C-alpha positions in Angstrom: 213.1 63.9 128.9 212.1 65.1 125.6 211.9 69.1 124.7 211.4 71.4 121.8 212.6 75.0 123.1 216.5 74.2 122.9 217.9 76.2 120.5 216.4 79.0 122.2 218.0 78.6 125.9 215.3 76.4 126.9 213.4 79.1 128.3 210.1 77.2 129.3 211.8 74.0 130.4 215.3 75.1 131.6 214.7 74.2 135.3 213.2 70.9 134.3 216.4 69.8 132.4 218.6 70.5 135.0 216.6 68.9 137.8 216.8 65.9 135.6 220.0 66.0 134.4 221.2 65.8 138.3 219.8 62.7 138.1 221.1 61.4 134.5 224.6 59.5 133.9 224.3 59.9 130.4 222.8 62.5 127.7 222.2 61.4 124.2 221.0 64.5 122.2 219.0 63.9 119.0 220.5 66.3 116.4 221.5 66.3 113.0 225.5 64.3 112.5 228.3 66.3 112.7 231.3 66.0 109.8 231.6 63.1 108.5 228.0 61.6 110.3 229.5 61.7 113.6 227.3 61.6 117.0 227.6 64.7 118.9 229.0 63.7 122.2 229.5 67.4 123.5 227.4 70.3 123.8 229.2 73.7 124.0 228.1 76.0 127.4 226.7 79.1 127.1 226.8 82.7 128.4 225.3 86.0 128.0 226.8 89.3 128.7 225.4 93.0 127.7 228.6 95.6 128.3 227.5 99.3 128.5 229.7 102.2 128.3 228.5 105.5 129.6 229.7 109.0 128.4 228.5 112.0 128.1 226.0 113.6 125.3 227.4 116.7 123.6 226.3 118.5 120.3 229.0 117.0 117.6 229.3 120.3 115.9 229.3 122.9 118.3 231.2 121.4 121.5 232.3 117.8 120.4 235.2 118.5 123.1 232.5 118.5 125.8 231.2 114.9 124.5 232.4 111.6 126.3 232.1 109.1 123.3 230.5 105.9 124.6 230.6 104.5 121.3 234.3 105.2 121.1 235.2 103.6 124.6 232.5 100.9 123.9 234.8 99.8 120.7 237.5 99.8 122.4 235.2 97.2 125.0 234.2 94.9 122.6 237.7 94.4 120.5 239.2 93.4 123.9 236.1 90.9 124.3 236.9 89.5 121.0 240.8 89.5 122.1 239.2 87.1 125.0 238.5 84.1 122.5 240.6 80.5 122.8 239.2 78.9 119.5 241.4 76.1 119.8 241.0 75.5 123.3 236.8 75.6 122.7 236.1 79.0 124.0 233.9 82.0 121.7 233.3 85.6 122.5 231.6 87.0 120.2 229.9 90.4 119.9 226.8 90.1 118.0 224.4 93.0 119.0 225.3 97.1 119.2 223.2 99.5 120.2 224.2 103.3 120.6 223.9 106.9 119.5 220.3 108.9 119.2 220.7 111.1 115.9 223.5 112.1 113.8 224.6 115.2 115.4 225.1 114.4 119.2 228.4 112.7 120.6 226.6 109.5 122.1 226.4 109.2 126.0 225.2 105.7 125.8 226.5 102.5 123.7 226.2 98.7 125.0 226.8 95.7 123.0 225.7 92.0 123.3 228.2 89.6 123.8 227.4 85.3 122.9 229.9 83.3 125.1 230.4 79.4 124.2 232.8 77.1 125.7 233.4 73.4 126.6 235.4 73.5 130.0 234.1 75.3 133.0 237.0 76.8 133.7 237.0 79.0 130.9 233.8 79.7 131.3 235.1 81.2 134.7 237.9 82.8 132.7 235.9 84.8 130.3 233.1 85.9 133.4 236.5 87.2 135.4 237.9 89.3 132.1 234.1 90.4 131.1 233.5 91.9 134.7 237.3 93.3 135.3 236.3 95.5 131.6 237.8 99.5 132.5 236.9 102.1 130.6 239.4 103.5 128.0 237.8 107.0 126.8 238.9 109.4 129.8 235.5 110.0 131.9 233.7 107.0 130.6 232.0 104.3 132.6 231.3 100.1 132.1 229.5 98.1 132.9 228.5 94.7 132.5 224.9 92.7 132.8 225.1 88.8 132.7 
């Protein structure tokens, strides 16, 4: 089997890859060699998540105390997710995109970030999934939700 859309998580051939992989005893991925021109013998798994904090918008100048700042809560969540890294064990949790705020003078009601997770062991994928899905708000009154 040969496919060309692997680098973007195989959107066109994902089902075929899974179907073919179940029948395979060995897979050779023809990628450029690794360090010292070594053949690659391992591919990391990938998981993706969006973590969203919800607060309450308020005017930053006239009533900042009335707002619940979603950016502040989400910043705490991003730091927690970063702390889930176990690079020595082949697991990375990288916050790679952030979307929040609507204008300069409003306490933001929403904030979300994207997490790119890479792992070499299924037990690590399960560990990260459990940790990310159990995130709790830090800012009083905020809410946290996870997609992925």
